[in-house]
C-alpha positions as CSV (number, residue, x, y, z in Angstrom):
1,M,-24.0,5.1,-24.9
2,A,-21.5,6.1,-22.2
3,R,-22.7,8.7,-19.8
4,I,-20.7,11.9,-19.4
5,N,-20.1,13.5,-16.0
6,P,-19.4,17.2,-16.7
7,G,-18.3,17.7,-13.1
8,F,-15.7,14.8,-13.1
9,K,-12.7,17.2,-13.5
10,K,-13.5,18.8,-10.1
11,E,-14.0,15.3,-8.5
12,I,-10.7,13.8,-9.7
13,Q,-8.7,16.9,-8.8
14,K,-9.6,16.2,-5.1
15,Y,-7.5,13.1,-5.4
16,G,-4.3,15.0,-6.5
17,S,-4.6,15.7,-10.2
18,F,-4.5,19.2,-11.7
19,D,-4.9,20.6,-15.2
20,F,-5.0,17.5,-17.4
21,N,-7.1,19.5,-20.0
22,A,-3.7,20.6,-21.4
23,C,-3.6,17.2,-23.1
24,Y,-4.2,17.4,-26.9
25,N,-4.2,13.7,-27.4
26,C,-0.8,13.4,-29.2
27,G,-0.2,9.9,-27.9
28,N,3.4,10.6,-26.8
29,C,2.6,9.2,-23.3
30,T,1.6,5.8,-24.6
31,A,4.5,5.7,-27.1
32,V,7.1,6.2,-24.4
33,C,5.5,4.0,-21.8
34,S,7.4,0.7,-21.2
35,L,4.4,-1.0,-19.6
36,T,1.6,-0.3,-22.1
37,D,0.7,-3.0,-24.7
38,A,-1.8,-3.7,-27.4
39,G,-4.4,-4.9,-25.0
40,N,-4.1,-1.9,-22.7
41,S,-3.3,1.5,-24.2
42,F,-2.5,3.9,-21.4
43,P,-2.1,6.6,-20.3
44,R,-3.6,8.2,-23.4
45,K,-6.9,6.4,-23.1
46,M,-7.2,7.3,-19.4
47,L,-6.5,10.9,-20.2
48,R,-9.2,11.1,-22.9
49,D,-11.8,9.3,-20.7
50,T,-11.0,11.8,-17.9
51,V,-11.2,14.8,-20.1
52,L,-14.5,13.6,-21.5
53,G,-15.9,12.7,-18.1
54,L,-16.5,9.1,-18.9
55,E,-16.8,8.1,-15.3
56,D,-18.5,4.7,-15.8
57,D,-15.7,3.6,-18.2
58,L,-13.0,4.7,-15.8
59,K,-14.7,2.7,-13.0
60,S,-14.4,-0.5,-15.0
61,S,-10.8,0.1,-16.2
62,V,-7.7,-1.7,-15.0
63,E,-5.2,0.6,-16.7
64,P,-4.5,2.8,-13.7
65,W,-3.4,-0.3,-11.8
66,L,-1.2,-1.5,-14.7
67,C,0.7,1.8,-14.5
68,Y,3.6,1.7,-12.0
69,Y,4.4,5.4,-12.1
70,C,7.6,5.2,-14.2
71,G,7.2,8.9,-14.9
72,D,8.5,8.9,-18.5
73,C,5.1,10.0,-19.8
74,S,5.1,13.1,-17.7
75,T,8.8,13.9,-18.3
76,T,8.3,13.8,-22.1
77,C,4.8,15.3,-22.4
78,P,5.0,18.3,-24.7
79,R,2.1,20.0,-23.0
80,E,3.1,19.2,-19.4
81,A,-0.3,17.6,-18.8
82,D,1.4,15.2,-16.3
83,P,-0.3,12.0,-17.2
84,A,1.6,10.0,-14.5
85,L,0.1,12.2,-11.8
86,L,-3.4,11.6,-13.3
87,M,-2.9,7.9,-13.3
88,M,-1.9,8.1,-9.6
89,S,-5.0,10.2,-8.9
90,L,-7.2,7.7,-10.7
91,R,-5.8,4.9,-8.5
92,R,-6.8,6.9,-5.4
93,W,-10.2,7.6,-6.9
94,L,-10.7,3.9,-7.8
95,T,-9.8,2.9,-4.3
96,A,-12.6,5.1,-3.1
97,K,-15.0,3.6,-5.6
98,Y,-14.2,0.0,-4.6
99,D,-14.7,0.8,-0.9
100,W,-18.4,0.4,-0.1
101,T,-18.0,2.1,3.3
102,G,-17.0,5.4,1.8
103,L,-14.1,5.8,4.2
104,S,-11.4,5.7,1.5
105,G,-13.0,8.7,-0.2
106,K,-13.1,10.6,3.1
107,F,-9.5,9.8,4.0
108,Y,-8.2,10.8,0.5
109,T,-10.1,14.0,0.3
110,S,-10.1,15.3,3.9
111,K,-7.2,15.8,6.2
112,R,-9.6,16.1,9.1
113,W,-11.0,12.7,8.5
114,E,-7.5,11.1,8.1
115,I,-6.1,12.7,11.2
116,G,-9.3,12.3,13.2
117,A,-9.4,8.6,12.5
118,I,-5.8,8.1,13.5
119,L,-6.2,10.0,16.8
120,T,-9.5,8.2,17.6
121,L,-8.0,4.7,17.1
122,S,-4.8,5.8,19.0
123,V,-6.9,6.9,22.0
124,F,-8.9,3.7,21.9
125,I,-5.7,1.7,22.3
126,L,-4.5,4.0,25.1
127,L,-7.7,3.5,27.0
128,L,-7.5,-0.3,26.7
129,F,-4.1,-0.2,28.4
130,V,-5.2,2.4,31.0
131,F,-8.0,0.1,32.2
132,F,-6.7,-3.4,31.4
133,H,-2.9,-3.5,31.6
134,G,-1.2,-6.0,33.8
135,P,1.3,-5.3,36.7
136,M,4.2,-3.0,35.8
137,T,6.8,-5.1,37.6
138,T,10.4,-4.1,37.9
139,E,11.6,-7.6,38.4
140,L,13.7,-8.8,35.5
141,T,13.8,-12.2,33.8
142,P,16.7,-14.6,34.5
143,E,18.4,-13.3,31.3
144,G,18.1,-9.7,32.6
145,G,15.3,-8.6,30.4
146,V,11.9,-7.0,31.1
147,A,8.9,-9.2,31.8
148,L,6.7,-7.6,29.1
149,N,4.1,-10.3,29.1
150,T,3.3,-9.5,32.7
151,F,2.3,-6.0,31.6
152,A,0.7,-7.0,28.3
153,P,0.1,-10.8,28.1
154,W,0.6,-12.0,24.6
155,Q,-2.6,-14.1,24.8
156,A,-4.7,-11.0,25.3
157,V,-2.8,-9.0,22.7
158,E,-3.2,-11.9,20.2
159,I,-7.0,-11.9,20.6
160,G,-6.9,-8.2,19.7
161,D,-4.6,-9.0,16.7
162,W,-7.0,-11.6,15.4
163,A,-10.0,-9.2,15.8
164,M,-8.0,-6.6,13.9
165,A,-6.9,-9.0,11.2
166,G,-10.5,-10.2,10.8
167,L,-11.7,-6.6,10.3
168,L,-9.0,-5.8,7.9
169,S,-9.6,-9.0,5.8
170,F,-13.4,-8.3,5.8
171,F,-13.0,-4.8,4.5
172,L,-10.3,-5.5,2.0
173,I,-11.8,-8.7,0.6
174,S,-15.2,-7.2,0.2
175,N,-13.7,-4.2,-1.6
176,I,-11.8,-6.6,-3.9
177,V,-15.1,-8.4,-4.6
178,H,-16.7,-5.0,-5.5
179,M,-13.7,-4.4,-7.8
180,Y,-14.3,-7.8,-9.5
181,F,-17.9,-6.9,-10.3
182,M,-16.9,-3.5,-11.6
183,I,-14.2,-4.9,-13.9
184,V,-14.9,-8.5,-14.8
185,R,-18.7,-8.7,-14.6
186,K,-19.2,-5.4,-16.4
187,S,-17.2,-6.8,-19.3
188,R,-20.1,-9.2,-19.9
189,I,-17.7,-11.9,-21.1
190,R,-18.2,-15.5,-20.0
191,I,-15.1,-16.7,-18.3
192,P,-14.7,-20.5,-17.8
193,L,-13.6,-21.8,-14.4
194,K,-10.4,-23.2,-15.9
195,L,-9.3,-19.7,-16.8
196,Y,-9.7,-18.6,-13.2
197,L,-7.4,-21.4,-12.2
198,K,-4.9,-21.0,-15.1
199,E,-4.4,-17.3,-14.5
200,F,-4.2,-17.5,-10.7
201,W,-0.4,-17.9,-10.8
202,A,-0.1,-14.3,-12.0
203,L,-2.0,-13.0,-9.0
204,I,0.4,-14.9,-6.6
205,F,3.5,-13.9,-8.5
206,H,2.7,-10.2,-8.8
207,F,1.5,-9.9,-5.2
208,A,4.7,-11.5,-3.9
209,T,7.1,-9.5,-6.1
210,Q,5.4,-6.4,-7.5
211,W,7.6,-7.3,-10.5
212,R,6.2,-4.6,-12.8
213,F,8.1,-2.0,-10.8
214,S,11.4,-3.6,-12.1
215,K,10.1,-3.9,-15.6
216,C,9.3,-0.2,-15.6
217,E,12.8,0.6,-14.5
218,S,14.8,-1.7,-16.7
219,E,13.0,-0.7,-20.0
220,S,13.1,3.0,-19.5
221,G,16.2,4.9,-20.4
222,T,19.9,3.9,-20.3
223,R,21.4,2.2,-17.2
224,R,23.3,5.4,-16.3
225,E,20.1,7.5,-16.6
226,N,18.2,5.1,-14.4
227,L,20.9,4.9,-11.8
228,K,21.0,8.7,-11.7
229,K,17.2,8.9,-11.2
230,G,17.4,6.2,-8.5
231,K,15.2,4.0,-10.6
232,Y,17.1,0.7,-10.1
233,N,16.9,1.3,-6.4
234,Y,13.2,1.8,-6.4
235,W,12.0,-1.8,-6.9
236,V,14.7,-3.2,-4.5
237,V,13.8,-0.8,-1.7
238,H,10.1,-1.3,-2.4
239,F,10.5,-5.0,-2.1
240,L,12.4,-4.7,1.2
241,L,9.7,-2.5,2.6
242,M,6.9,-4.7,1.4
243,S,8.5,-8.0,2.5
244,G,9.5,-6.5,5.9
245,Y,6.0,-5.4,6.5
246,V,4.5,-8.8,5.5
247,I,7.0,-10.7,7.8
248,L,6.3,-8.4,10.7
249,F,2.5,-8.6,10.2
250,T,2.7,-12.4,10.0
251,M,4.7,-12.6,13.2
252,I,2.4,-10.2,15.0
253,V,-0.9,-11.8,13.9
254,G,0.0,-15.4,13.5
255,M,3.0,-16.1,15.7
256,L,2.8,-13.6,18.6
257,G,3.5,-16.2,21.3
258,W,6.8,-16.9,19.6
259,F,7.6,-13.3,18.8
260,Q,6.6,-11.5,22.0
261,T,8.4,-13.7,24.5
262,D,10.2,-12.7,27.7
263,E,13.0,-15.0,26.8
264,I,16.0,-13.2,25.3
265,H,17.2,-15.3,22.4
266,P,20.8,-15.0,21.0
267,W,21.1,-12.6,18.0
268,W,21.3,-15.5,15.5
269,H,18.0,-17.0,16.6
270,P,15.3,-17.1,13.8
271,Q,13.0,-15.0,15.8
272,R,15.5,-12.2,16.1
273,M,16.8,-12.6,12.5
274,L,13.3,-12.2,11.1
275,G,12.6,-9.3,13.3
276,Y,15.9,-7.6,12.3
277,Y,15.2,-8.2,8.6
278,A,11.7,-6.7,8.9
279,T,13.0,-3.8,10.9
280,F,15.8,-3.2,8.3
281,G,13.3,-3.3,5.4
282,L,10.8,-0.9,7.0
283,L,13.5,1.5,8.2
284,I,15.4,1.7,4.9
285,G,12.1,1.9,2.9
286,T,10.6,4.7,4.9
287,I,13.8,6.8,5.0
288,Y,14.5,6.2,1.3
289,F,11.0,7.1,0.1
290,S,10.8,10.1,2.4
291,Y,14.2,11.3,1.1
292,L,13.0,11.0,-2.5
293,R,9.8,13.0,-1.7
294,I,11.8,15.7,0.0
295,K,14.3,15.9,-2.8
296,K,11.7,15.6,-5.6
297,N,14.5,14.5,-8.0
298,N,12.4,12.1,-10.1
299,E,8.9,12.2,-11.6
300,K,7.2,9.6,-9.3
301,T,8.1,11.6,-6.1
302,K,7.7,15.1,-7.5
303,H,4.1,15.4,-6.3
304,S,3.2,14.1,-2.8
305,H,-0.4,13.7,-1.6
306,Y,-0.8,14.2,2.2
307,T,-1.8,10.6,2.5
308,D,1.6,9.6,1.1
309,W,3.2,11.4,4.0
310,T,0.8,10.1,6.5
311,F,1.6,6.5,5.5
312,L,5.4,7.1,5.6
313,I,5.3,8.9,9.0
314,L,3.1,6.2,10.6
315,L,5.3,3.4,9.2
316,F,8.4,5.1,10.4
317,L,7.1,5.7,13.9
318,T,5.9,2.1,14.1
319,T,9.4,0.9,13.2
320,V,11.3,3.3,15.5
321,T,9.0,2.5,18.5
322,G,9.4,-1.2,17.8
323,I,13.2,-0.8,17.8
324,L,13.0,1.1,21.1
325,V,10.8,-1.6,22.7
326,H,13.3,-4.2,21.8
327,L,16.3,-2.3,23.1
328,F,14.7,-1.3,26.3
329,R,13.4,-4.8,26.9
330,I,16.7,-6.7,26.4
331,N,18.6,-4.1,28.4
332,G,16.3,-4.4,31.5
333,M,14.5,-1.0,31.4
334,P,11.0,-1.8,32.6
335,Y,9.1,1.5,32.6
336,L,10.5,2.7,29.3
337,T,9.6,-0.7,27.8
338,Y,6.0,-0.5,29.0
339,Y,5.4,3.1,27.9
340,I,7.0,2.7,24.5
341,Y,5.1,-0.5,23.9
342,V,1.8,1.3,24.5
343,I,3.0,4.1,22.1
344,H,4.1,1.5,19.6
345,L,0.6,-0.1,19.5
346,M,-1.0,3.4,19.4
347,V,0.8,4.0,16.1
348,L,0.6,0.5,14.7
349,F,-3.1,-0.1,15.2
350,P,-4.4,3.0,13.3
351,M,-1.8,2.5,10.6
352,L,-3.0,-1.0,9.8
353,M,-6.7,-0.2,10.2
354,I,-6.5,2.8,7.9
355,E,-3.8,2.0,5.4
356,V,-4.5,-1.7,4.7
357,P,-8.2,-1.6,3.6
358,F,-8.7,2.1,2.8
359,S,-5.5,3.7,1.7
360,K,-1.9,3.2,0.5
361,W,-1.4,-0.5,1.5
362,S,-4.6,-1.5,-0.3
363,H,-2.8,-0.8,-3.6
364,L,-0.5,-3.8,-2.9
365,A,-3.6,-5.9,-3.3
366,Y,-5.4,-4.0,-6.0
367,R,-2.5,-4.1,-8.4
368,P,-2.1,-7.9,-8.6
369,F,-5.8,-8.4,-8.7
370,A,-6.1,-5.9,-11.5
371,I,-3.5,-7.9,-13.5
372,Y,-5.4,-11.1,-12.7
373,F,-8.8,-9.7,-13.7
374,N,-7.2,-8.2,-16.9
375,N,-5.6,-11.5,-17.8
376,L,-9.0,-13.2,-17.3
377,V,-10.8,-10.8,-19.6
378,L,-8.1,-10.9,-22.3
379,A,-7.8,-14.7,-22.2
380,A,-11.6,-15.1,-22.4
381,R,-11.8,-12.7,-25.4
382,K,-9.1,-14.6,-27.2
383,Q,-10.7,-17.9,-26.5
384,N,-14.1,-16.7,-27.7
385,A,-12.6,-15.3,-30.9
386,A,-10.8,-18.6,-31.7
């Protein structure tokens, strides 16, 4: 028999949801949802489990991750229970439950923890440069650029990048393993090895494209209505933002010697073209999503949690300081290059350390893994029933 947590309402409200008790289980939210199917009936089921306080059932559910916040359920809800906001709150809550360190829960429920962690990590980077930076030379390279690697040798920075990447991978992967046990193992269904291999393609595809965002947009409303709400733009801009981030992260962690060079390449060089694409994607993405959250002209941006703004602000500052470092470096402005480079890393490091394993960026991993785990369970059930 499922255990009921009578205090669950207060707990989930800390993650952004409000009076979901207004729901009287009419099922309209599931009827209008373009992503729900026979195997996963949401958001209605999630609403009922939340109202009843079925915490254990919610922990093992994948439905919150299969929801991509189309917003049609909240727009058409006759009781204004806002099921879309509840699904978003459940995703934050689940992120905290997967995280064995407890930090996700702290960051999502306490501004002091979030801001304190950012400032602590920023000061740590500042102190590293105060005590270990190289000479701040004013001599320029033969091309007229700043010798950045004299001040911050890429070999030393790369060691720090690898250490950071190792920590991020450890925390995120261990949380995903915890997620696996909560979802797949709790189903108590024997899953053959061949199913793990057969369904693996879905994990790669959805991680690379986040394709369900576009499915949500194209199947909900007329084309004119979707354009008016900015829906068709959402997946495109989201893909630009995500791909720009992935490219920049790859270049910083795996190709820093090629990326942070004192040689000034022509504008059409692959190094600069990749950098420009990543910068464009990040800049357009942060401005676009910030604009939507300020305007509040569609359902998915009507309610903003403080962690949503923290993420956008950190990402925007990382992008802008990166642009300034590039401009100052190629135009031979040594001291501005050095100071902005330090500020750039003071923003970049806490953003990655907090957002990737414990907050907003972790959702990019949890969504495709939820689809993968869900496919495994459904395929195993179908195979066992045959």
